[in-house]
C-alpha positions in Angstrom: -7.0 23.1 20.5 -7.8 19.5 19.6 -6.6 16.3 21.1 -6.5 12.8 19.5 -7.0 9.6 21.3 -6.4 6.1 20.0 -7.2 3.2 22.4 -8.5 -0.4 22.7 -12.0 -1.3 23.7 -12.7 -4.7 25.1 -16.0 -6.7 25.3 -17.5 -5.8 22.0 -19.2 -8.6 20.1 -21.4 -7.1 17.4 -22.1 -3.8 15.6 -24.6 -2.9 18.3 -21.8 -2.9 20.8 -19.8 -0.6 18.5 -22.8 1.8 18.4 -23.2 1.6 22.2 -19.5 2.6 22.7 -19.7 5.4 20.1 -22.9 6.8 21.7 -21.4 6.7 25.2 -18.4 8.7 24.0 -20.5 11.2 21.9 -22.4 12.1 25.0 -19.2 13.8 26.4 -19.3 17.6 25.8 -16.4 18.4 23.5 -16.1 15.3 21.5 -15.9 16.1 17.7 -15.3 12.7 16.1 -15.7 9.1 17.1 -14.9 5.9 15.2 -14.8 2.4 16.7 -13.4 -0.6 14.8 -14.9 -3.9 15.8 -12.3 -5.9 13.9 -9.3 -4.4 15.5 -11.1 -3.5 18.8 -9.7 0.0 18.5 -11.3 3.4 18.9 -10.2 6.8 17.6 -11.5 10.1 19.1 -10.9 13.7 18.3 -12.0 16.1 21.1 -11.5 19.5 22.6 -8.6 20.1 25.0 -11.0 19.8 28.0 -11.5 16.1 27.4 -9.1 13.6 29.0 -8.7 9.9 28.4 -10.0 9.3 31.9 -13.3 11.0 30.9 -13.6 8.7 27.9 -12.7 5.6 29.9 -15.4 6.4 32.5 -18.0 6.8 29.8 -17.1 3.5 28.1 -17.0 1.6 31.4 -20.4 3.1 32.3 -21.7 1.5 29.1 -20.4 -1.9 30.2 -17.1 -2.1 28.3 -13.4 -1.9 29.2 -10.7 0.2 27.6 -6.9 0.6 27.6 -4.4 2.7 25.7 -2.5 -0.5 24.8 -3.1 -1.9 21.3 -4.3 -5.5 21.0 -1.3 -7.6 20.3 -1.1 -10.1 17.5 -0.7 -12.8 20.2 -3.9 -11.7 21.9 -5.9 -11.8 18.6 -4.5 -15.2 17.7 -5.3 -16.4 21.2 -8.9 -15.2 20.7 -9.1 -17.1 17.3 -7.8 -20.3 18.8 -10.2 -20.0 21.7 -13.1 -19.7 19.2 -11.8 -22.8 17.4 -11.5 -24.8 20.6 -15.0 -23.9 21.8 -16.5 -24.8 18.5 -14.8 -28.1 18.3 -15.6 -29.1 21.9 -19.2 -28.1 21.4 -19.5 -30.2 18.2 -17.9 -33.2 19.9 -20.6 -33.1 22.6 -23.6 -32.0 20.6 -23.4 -34.3 17.6 -23.5 -37.5 19.8 -26.2 -36.0 21.9 -28.3 -35.3 18.8 -28.0 -38.9 17.7 -29.1 -40.1 21.2 -32.1 -37.7 21.1 -33.2 -39.1 17.7 -32.9 -42.6 19.0 -34.8 -41.7 22.1 -37.6 -40.0 20.2 -37.8 -42.9 17.8 -38.8 -45.3 20.6 -35.3 -46.7 21.4 -35.0 -46.5 25.2 -31.8 -44.7 26.3 -31.3 -45.2 30.1 -30.9 -42.0 32.0 -31.2 -40.0 28.8 -32.4 -36.8 30.6 -29.4 -37.0 32.9 -27.0 -37.5 30.0 -28.7 -34.6 28.2 -28.3 -32.3 31.3 -24.6 -33.1 31.6 -23.9 -32.6 27.9 -26.0 -29.4 27.5 -24.4 -28.0 30.7 -20.9 -28.5 29.3 -21.9 -26.8 26.0 -23.8 -23.9 27.6 -21.6 -23.0 30.6 -18.2 -24.1 29.2 -18.1 -23.4 25.5 -20.8 -20.8 25.6 -19.7 -18.9 28.8 -18.5 -15.9 26.9 -21.8 -15.5 25.1 -23.6 -15.7 28.5 -21.3 -13.1 30.0 -21.8 -10.7 27.1 -25.6 -11.1 27.3 -25.5 -10.4 31.1 -23.3 -7.3 30.7 -25.6 -6.0 28.1 -28.7 -6.5 30.2 -27.3 -4.9 33.4 -26.4 -1.8 31.2 -29.9 -1.6 29.8 -29.3 -2.7 26.2 -29.4 -5.9 24.2 -27.4 -7.7 21.5 -27.4 -10.9 19.5 -26.1 -12.8 22.5 -29.1 -11.7 24.6 -31.7 -13.7 22.7 -29.4 -16.7 22.1 -28.6 -16.9 25.8 -32.2 -16.7 27.0 -33.3 -19.2 24.4 -30.6 -21.7 25.3 -31.0 -21.4 29.1 -34.8 -21.6 28.9 -34.4 -24.9 27.0 -31.8 -26.1 29.5 -34.1 -25.3 32.5 -36.8 -27.6 31.0 -34.2 -30.4 31.3 -33.8 -29.7 35.0 -37.6 -29.5 35.5 -38.0 -32.9 33.8 -35.4 -34.5 36.0 -37.1 -33.0 39.0 -40.3 -34.9 38.1 -42.4 -32.1 36.7 -44.6 -33.0 33.7 -42.4 -30.9 31.4 -40.7 -31.9 28.2 -36.9 -31.7 28.2 -35.3 -29.6 25.5 -31.7 -29.8 26.8 -30.4 -31.1 23.4 -32.0 -28.1 21.7 -30.1 -25.8 24.1 -26.8 -27.4 23.1 -27.7 -27.1 19.4 -28.4 -23.3 19.8 -25.0 -22.7 21.4 -23.1 -24.9 18.9 -24.6 -23.1 15.8 -23.7 -19.8 17.4 -20.1 -20.9 18.0 -19.7 -22.0 14.4 -20.7 -18.5 13.3 -18.3 -17.0 15.8 -15.5 -19.1 14.5 -16.1 -17.9 11.0 -16.1 -14.3 12.2 -12.9 -14.9 14.3 -11.1 -16.5 11.4 -11.8 -13.5 9.2 -10.4 -11.2 11.8 -7.3 -13.2 12.8 -4.9 -11.3 10.5 -6.0 -7.8 11.5 -3.1 -6.9 13.8 0.0 -7.8 11.9 0.9 -4.4 10.4 2.3 -3.0 13.6 4.6 -6.0 14.1 6.0 -5.5 10.6 6.6 -1.8 11.2 8.4 -2.7 14.4 10.5 -5.2 12.4 11.8 -2.2 10.4 13.4 -0.8 13.5 17.0 -1.6 14.2 17.5 -3.0 17.7 21.1 -1.7 18.1 23.4 1.1 16.9 27.1 1.2 16.4 28.1 4.1 18.7 31.5 5.8 18.1 33.3 6.5 21.4 36.8 7.7 22.1 38.0 4.2 22.7 36.1 2.1 20.1 32.9 1.4 18.3 30.3 0.0 20.7 27.2 -1.9 19.7 24.5 -0.3 21.9 20.8 -1.0 22.3 18.7 1.7 20.6 17.0 2.7 23.9 20.4 3.5 25.4 21.6 5.8 22.6 21.6 9.5 23.6 21.1 12.7 21.7 24.3 14.0 20.2 26.1 10.7 20.1 27.8 9.6 16.8 26.7 6.3 15.2 28.3 4.5 12.2 26.1 2.9 9.5 27.7 0.7 6.9 26.5 -0.6 3.5 23.4 -2.8 3.8 22.5 -1.7 7.3 19.4 0.1 8.5 19.7 3.6 9.9 18.7 3.1 13.5 17.9 6.7 14.5 17.2 10.1 12.9 20.2 12.4 12.6 22.6 14.3 10.4 25.6 13.0 8.4 28.9 14.5 9.8 31.3 12.3 7.8 31.0 10.1 4.6 28.6 9.7 1.8 26.1 7.0 0.8 23.3 6.1 -1.5 20.2 5.6 0.8 17.0 3.8 0.0 14.2 6.0 1.3 11.3 4.3 -0.5 9.6 3.7 2.8 9.4 7.5 3.2 8.8 8.7 -0.4 7.4 5.7 -2.1 9.8 6.3 -4.9 12.3 3.7 -6.1 15.3 6.0 -6.6 17.9 5.8 -3.8 19.0 9.3 -2.6 22.6 10.3 -2.6 23.5 11.9 0.7 26.7 13.4 2.1 27.8 15.7 5.0 25.1 17.9 6.6 22.3 15.9 5.0 19.6 14.5 7.3 18.9 10.7 7.4 15.8 8.9 8.7 15.5 5.8 10.9 14.3 2.7 9.1 15.9 3.6 5.8 18.7 1.5 4.4 22.3 2.4 3.3 22.7 0.7 -0.1 26.2 1.9 -0.8 28.8 3.7 1.3 29.6 4.4 5.0 28.4 7.3 7.0 28.9 8.8 10.5 25.6 10.3 11.8 25.1 12.6 14.8 21.8 11.5 16.5 19.2 14.2 16.6 16.1 12.2 17.6 15.5 9.3 19.9 12.6 7.3 21.4 9.1 8.2 20.3 10.4 11.2 18.2 12.1 9.1 15.6 10.5 8.7 12.2 9.8 4.9 12.5 8.1 5.4 15.9 6.0 8.2 14.5 5.0 5.9 11.6 4.0 3.2 14.1 1.8 5.7 15.9 0.4 6.9 12.6 -0.6 3.4 11.6 -2.2 2.7 15.0 -4.2 5.9 14.7 -5.3 5.2 11.2 -6.1 1.6 12.1 -8.4 2.7 14.9 -10.3 5.2 12.8 -11.4 2.9 10.1 -15.2 3.0 10.0 -16.7 -0.5 9.9 -19.8 -1.5 8.1 -22.6 -2.1 10.5 -24.3 -5.3 9.5 -28.0 -5.1 8.7 -28.7 -8.0 11.0 -27.2 -6.1 14.0 -29.1 -3.0 13.2 -32.4 -4.9 13.1 -31.5 -6.9 16.3 -31.7 -3.6 18.3 -35.5 -3.9 17.9 -35.8 -7.6 17.1 -34.4 -9.0 20.4 -36.7 -7.1 22.8 -39.7 -7.7 20.6 -39.1 -11.4 20.5 -38.6 -11.5 24.3 -41.9 -9.7 24.8 -43.7 -12.1 22.4 -42.3 -15.1 24.2 -43.4 -13.9 27.6 -46.8 -13.0 26.2 -47.1 -16.5 24.7 -46.2 -18.1 28.1 -48.8 -15.9 29.9 -51.5 -16.5 27.3 -51.2 -20.3 27.5 -50.8 -20.5 31.2 -54.0 -18.6 31.9 -56.0 -19.7 28.8 -55.0 -23.3 28.3 -58.5 -24.8 28.9 -60.2 -22.2 26.7 -58.0 -22.9 23.7 -57.5 -26.7 24.2 -60.0 -27.5 21.4 -57.8 -25.4 19.1 -54.8 -27.6 20.0 -56.8 -30.8 19.3 -57.8 -29.6 15.9 -54.3 -28.4 15.1 -52.9 -31.8 16.2 -54.6 -33.4 13.2 -52.2 -31.4 11.0 -49.1 -31.1 13.3 -48.6 -34.5 15.0 -46.0 -33.1 17.4 -48.5 -30.9 19.2 -49.1 -31.9 22.8 -52.7 -31.8 23.8 -52.6 -33.2 27.3 -49.6 -31.6 28.9 -51.4 -29.1 31.0 -51.2 -25.3 31.3 -47.6 -25.0 32.6 -46.0 -27.5 30.2 -47.8 -25.9 27.2 -46.8 -22.4 28.3 -43.2 -23.5 28.6 -43.5 -25.3 25.3 -44.6 -22.2 23.5 -42.1 -19.9 25.4 -39.1 -22.0 24.5 -40.3 -22.7 20.9 -40.7 -18.9 20.4 -37.3 -18.1 21.7 -35.6 -21.0 19.7 -37.3 -20.3 16.4 -36.4 -16.7 16.7 -32.7 -17.3 17.6 -31.0 -15.4 14.8 -28.5 -18.0 13.7 -29.4 -17.5 10.0 -29.1 -13.8 10.6 -25.6 -14.3 12.1 -24.6 -16.4 9.0 -26.1 -14.1 6.4 -23.2 -11.7 6.2 -20.1 -13.9 7.1 -21.1 -16.7 4.7 -21.5 -14.3 1.8 -18.2 -12.7 2.6 -16.3 -16.0 2.9 -17.7 -17.1 -0.5 -16.9 -13.7 -2.0 -13.3 -14.0 -0.7 -12.9 -17.3 -2.5 -14.2 -15.9 -5.8 -11.9 -12.9 -5.4 -8.9 -15.2 -5.0 -9.6 -16.8 -8.3 -9.6 -13.3 -9.9 -6.3 -12.4 -8.4 -7.7 -10.5 -5.4 -7.0 -11.5 -1.8 -9.7 -10.3 0.6 -8.2 -9.8 4.1 -11.0 -7.9 5.6 -14.6 -9.1 4.8 -16.0 -5.6 5.6 -14.0 -4.2 2.6 -15.7 -6.3 0.0 -19.1 -5.3 1.5 -18.1 -1.6 1.5 -16.5 -1.3 -1.9 -19.9 -0.6 -3.6 -20.2 2.6 -1.6 -16.8 4.1 -2.5 -16.8 7.7 -3.8 -13.1 8.4 -4.2 -10.2 6.2 -5.3 -6.7 7.5 -4.4 -3.7 6.0 -6.2 0.0 6.1 -5.3 2.1 6.6 -8.5 5.3 4.6 -8.6 4.7 0.9 -8.6 0.9 1.4 -8.6 0.0 3.4 -11.7 3.5 2.9 -13.1 5.6 -0.2 -13.3 8.3 1.1 -10.9 10.9 0.0 -13.5 13.1 2.8 -14.9 13.5 2.4 -18.6 15.3 4.3 -21.4 12.6 5.6 -23.7 14.7 7.5 -26.2 18.1 9.0 -27.0 19.9 10.7 -29.9 23.4 9.2 -29.5 25.2 7.0 -31.9 26.1 3.4 -30.9 29.8 4.2 -30.1 29.0 7.1 -27.8 26.1 5.1 -26.2 28.5 2.3 -25.4 31.1 4.7 -23.9 28.4 6.2 -21.7 27.2 2.7 -20.6 30.8 1.8 -19.6 31.1 5.0 -17.6 27.7 4.4 -15.9 28.7 0.8 -15.1 30.8 2.4 -12.3 27.8 4.0 -10.6 25.2 2.5 -8.3 22.5 5.0 -9.2 19.3 3.5 -10.6 19.4 5.9 -13.6 22.8 4.5 -14.4 21.6 0.9 -14.1 18.7 1.7 -16.4 21.2 2.9 -19.1 23.5 -0.1 -18.7 20.6 -2.5 -18.9 19.2 -0.7 -22.0 22.5 -1.0 -23.8 23.0 -4.7 -22.8 19.4 -5.5 -23.9 20.1 -3.9 -27.3 23.3 -6.1 -27.6 25.4 -3.0 -28.1 27.5 -3.2 -25.0 31.2 -3.8 -25.5 33.7 -3.6 -22.6 36.2 -0.7 -23.0 38.7 0.9 -20.6 37.5 4.1 -18.9 39.9 6.2 -16.8 39.5 9.2 -14.5 36.0 8.2 -13.5 34.4 10.8 -11.1 30.9 10.8 -9.8 29.7 14.3 -8.8 26.9 14.4 -6.2 23.7 15.7 -7.7 25.3 16.4 -11.1 26.2 13.1 -12.7 29.3 11.1 -13.6 32.2 11.6 -16.0 35.1 9.5 -17.4 37.9 9.6 -19.9 38.2 7.6 -23.1 40.8 8.2 -25.9 41.7 11.5 -24.4 38.1 12.7 -24.5 36.2 13.6 -21.3 32.6 12.3 -21.4 30.0 13.4 -18.9 26.4 12.4 -18.4 24.1 14.0 -15.9 21.8 16.9 -15.1 21.2 19.2 -18.1 22.9 22.6 -18.1 19.7 24.2 -19.5 16.6 22.4 -18.4 14.4 24.6 -20.5 15.7 22.8 -23.6 14.0 19.6 -22.4 10.9 21.1 -20.8 8.5 19.1 -23.1 10.1 15.9 -22.0 10.1 16.9 -18.3 6.4 17.8 -18.5 5.8 14.4 -20.0 7.0 12.9 -16.7 10.4 11.9 -18.0 13.9 12.3 -16.6 16.5 13.8 -19.0 20.2 13.2 -18.8 22.5 15.3 -20.9 25.7 14.0 -22.6 28.7 16.1 -23.2 32.2 15.5 -24.8 34.9 17.9 -23.6 32.1 20.1 -22.3 30.3 20.2 -25.6 26.7 18.9 -25.6 26.4 16.0 -28.0 23.1 14.4 -27.0 20.6 13.2 -24.3 19.0 10.1 -22.9 15.4 10.1 -21.8 14.4 7.8 -19.0 10.9 7.1 -17.7 8.9 5.0 -15.3 6.5 3.4 -17.7 2.7 3.4 -17.1 1.1 0.1 -16.5 -0.7 -1.2 -19.6 -4.2 -1.2 -17.9 -3.8 2.2 -16.2 -5.6 4.5 -18.7 -8.5 2.1 -19.4 -9.0 1.5 -15.7 -9.3 5.2 -14.9 -11.8 5.6 -17.8 -14.0 2.8 -16.4 -13.8 4.0 -12.9 -15.0 7.5 -13.9 -17.8 5.9 -15.9 -19.0 4.6 -12.5 -19.2 8.2 -11.3 -16.2 7.9 -9.0 -13.5 10.5 -8.4 -9.9 9.5 -9.2 -6.9 11.1 -7.4 -3.1 10.6 -7.2 -1.1 11.0 -4.0 2.6 10.7 -4.4 5.9 11.7 -2.9 7.2 12.6 -6.4 7.5 16.2 -7.7 4.5 18.1 -9.0 5.6 18.3 -12.7 6.1 14.6 -13.0 3.0 13.7 -11.1 0.7 15.9 -13.2 2.3 14.7 -16.4 1.4 11.1 -15.4 -2.0 12.1 -14.3 -2.8 14.0 -17.5 -1.8 10.9 -19.6 -4.5 8.8 -17.9 -7.0 11.5 -17.1 -6.8 11.4 -13.3 -9.1 14.0 -11.7 -7.0 15.3 -8.8 -3.3 15.4 -8.0 -1.5 15.6 -4.6 2.3 15.7 -5.1 5.3 15.9 -2.8 3.3 14.5 0.1 4.5 12.7 3.2 2.9 9.6 4.8 1.2 11.8 7.3 -0.1 14.2 4.6 -1.6 11.2 2.7 -3.7 10.4 5.8 -4.7 14.1 6.1 -5.9 14.1 2.5 -8.0 11.0 3.2 -9.4 12.7 6.3 -10.3 15.7 4.1 -12.4 13.6 1.8 -14.0 11.7 4.7 -15.0 15.0 6.4 -16.7 15.9 3.1 -18.8 12.8 3.5 -17.0 10.7 0.9 -15.9 7.1 1.3 -12.3 6.5 0.2 -10.4 3.6 -1.4 -6.6 3.9 -1.2 -4.4 2.0 -3.6 -0.6 1.8 -3.0 2.5 -0.4 -2.8 5.1 1.3 -0.6 5.7 1.3 3.1 4.8 5.0 3.1 1.3 4.1 2.0 0.7 1.8 5.0 -1.0 4.4 7.2 -3.1 5.8 4.4 -4.3 2.3 3.5 -5.5 1.9 7.1 -7.1 5.4 7.3 -9.2 4.8 4.1 -12.4 2.9 4.3 -10.7 0.4 2.0 -7.0 -0.1 1.6 -5.8 -1.9 -1.6 -2.2 -3.1 -1.8 -0.3 -4.1 -5.0 1.0 -7.6 -4.4 4.4 -6.7 -5.6 4.7 -4.0 -2.9 6.3 -4.1 0.6 5.3 -6.6 3.3 4.0 -3.9 5.6 1.8 -2.4 2.8 0.3 -5.9 2.1 -0.3 -6.5 5.8 -1.9 -3.0 6.2 -4.4 -3.5 3.3 -7.9 -4.9 3.3 -7.5 -6.2 -0.3 -4.4 -7.3 -2.1 -4.1 -7.3 -5.9 -1.8 -10.3 -6.2 -0.5 -9.6 -9.8 -0.4 -5.8 -9.7 -3.2 -5.4 -12.3 -5.1 -2.3 -11.1 -8.0 -3.1 -13.3 -8.9 -5.7 -10.6 -10.3 -2.7 -8.7 -13.3 -2.9 -11.0 -13.7 -6.6 -10.1 -13.6 -5.6 -6.5 -16.5 -3.1 -7.0 -18.6 -5.5 -9.0 -18.0 -8.3 -6.6 -19.0 -6.0 -3.8 -22.3 -5.2 -5.5 -23.1 -8.9 -6.0 -22.0 -9.8 -2.5 -24.2 -7.2 -0.9 -27.1 -8.3 -3.1 -26.7 -11.8 -1.7 -26.5 -10.5 1.9 -29.8 -8.7 1.5 -31.3 -11.8 0.0 -30.0 -13.9 2.9 -31.4 -11.4 5.5 -34.7 -11.3 3.6 -35.2 -15.1 3.8 -34.0 -15.3 7.3 -36.6 -12.8 8.4 -39.4 -14.3 6.3 -38.6 -17.5 8.1 -39.0 -15.7 11.4 -42.2 -13.9 10.4 -43.9 -17.1 9.5 -42.5 -19.3 12.3 -42.7 -17.0 15.3 -46.5 -16.8 15.2 -46.7 -20.6 14.9 -44.5 -21.0 17.9 -46.6 -18.6 19.9 -49.7 -20.6 19.1 -47.9 -23.7 20.4 -47.9 -25.2 16.9 -44.1 -25.8 16.7 -42.1 -28.3 18.7 -38.8 -26.8 19.8 -37.0 -29.6 18.0 -38.9 -28.8 14.8 -38.1 -25.1 15.4 -34.4 -26.0 15.7 -34.6 -28.1 12.5 -36.3 -25.1 10.8 -33.5 -22.9 12.1 -31.0 -25.3 10.6 -32.8 -25.3 7.2 -32.8 -21.5 7.3 -29.0 -21.5 7.9 -28.5 -24.0 5.1 -30.5 -21.8 2.7 -28.2 -18.9 3.6 -25.1 -21.0 2.9 -26.5 -22.2 -0.4 -27.5 -18.7 -1.6 -24.1 -17.4 -0.6 -22.5 -20.1 -2.7 -24.2 -18.7 -5.8 -21.7 -15.9 -5.7 -19.2 -18.4 -7.2 -21.1 -18.1 -10.5 -19.8 -14.5 -11.0 -18.1 -14.1 -14.4 
């Protein structure tokens, strides 16, 4: 028997941290599947029955991280974003004036007590605004691994220590300003990252908003408004027109038209009466019903949906940035090289002093008379500073930020930067049907009635709230053929249709007596309503949910890219396959629940495929989070939009192709950014080790490398 765990992980700062957590969990005997999401700080684990959450918790804590079963709240994530913003601003306020003073000091303008000012300012920047980076680096070191913060922290503190040594009277140059600059640049990168993550936790809040907070409980004395948590199994609740159904149960009195689109994804309200089941979170559009409560608490549909979204959210597999992959080896190598540089110059200063004198003719900043200790510190700090991966840290987020702006101009809203990077690797694209592939607007496509009968039928249907009735009435009005007449003896028959009397004739419109007569229409994805007069069939009306204009062409182009197309829908199999055949969709999954949609995605993922899910209904929310990329139609529900990684603002599914093309271009720029960042390091690190680079020059070079990354990322804007 398998168990599933969904929980929060605290203390992760980069993809290396994600890998450390995953590896720690995988070491447990019985773990089958592990996925950790850095953006949401959630993990999802499938394990044998012998594994408990306490076992997982101990493994994670042993690796240096914390965990809890509670999901990160929106307030917490927003707090983290605001903290990143405050730290960046404070760091900039301190560092920019300090840099100006340093330039003046180096230019020969005497600044009284400059080293003291430098120490105070750099201390504020390092130990106040950069304290989280220092803590993360320390935690990584005591648990025998490294991350991006390790190198940045050592470089900054080393530069800061030179400031203290200079104040103490040692013949050592002070690089306190450089220390502040390292931290500030890092905080700018962190702010960008945090800004891109700040909307990652809103979907659960929107799901919760679907829950009714109270229920009208029917007692012997009266109707009592009762908090949901206080309602008991077997109690009778009353739900009126326009109200949400608060709890799952069965109708014992009354009838109503209920909007269940959040469950089925289909626009048609469902007519329900005595003995029919109703679901929490759905809405009574017309009628009044008394419901016997059959599920409460965590067992209700809406609470199960919340749990499902949390699970799917946790299991999203993030893209591991190339910079973080390389950092695994880059950080310890740079540390070793910096130490070797220090040792080399400390013990071989006199031997290689002539080399420094010759090099000083080319590089005027080289110090030739500082002595062994100062030169060793000089090369050590310069090596660490020049190697600080600020450009590496900006390589991915800058490309993603720029890409998001380009996407917005094309009608795409990128909510999750990882998605635009991942889209190029997608193997399967799953589409919801109604509102995604089709317009979601019911339309009369054909009929064989004369104008007089059509008008009579429209006047009868005017008395119904059914969407099919509305489609007929709207059709007749649009054709300017509607004339108000008096209809008597109107009777709506549940599941069968509606009838009325005009001039002593009984007209009825509804479900066909012999469906086989209309099999061709039904197989074409249409709904057929049969019209009778005095029980004699006189015609029919065909109604359809029209395909979007770009649907067929989009499917063709997607398949030209070698991708699999599939439809997942709550609609019936005949209709679903009819629609799929029209636009040549490869695979069809019909009559599926929200949970089944997630299972289908898992099936593809187990096969090693990466999945994009495209939908517009609340029932698609969990599937959107389970897929590697979730794409929401902008005309869909709020929850669906919040659950998605990418939003198509105008409902044009051809924009999926723009997403894939933009992904390819973005990733190309990311690789270019990383290439130039590393070329810079490959050239500069040896120079720093040879004591040919002043740390300030190194810092300037690091800034230029970062500017190059920003400039190259900006070229994404030229995409047509």
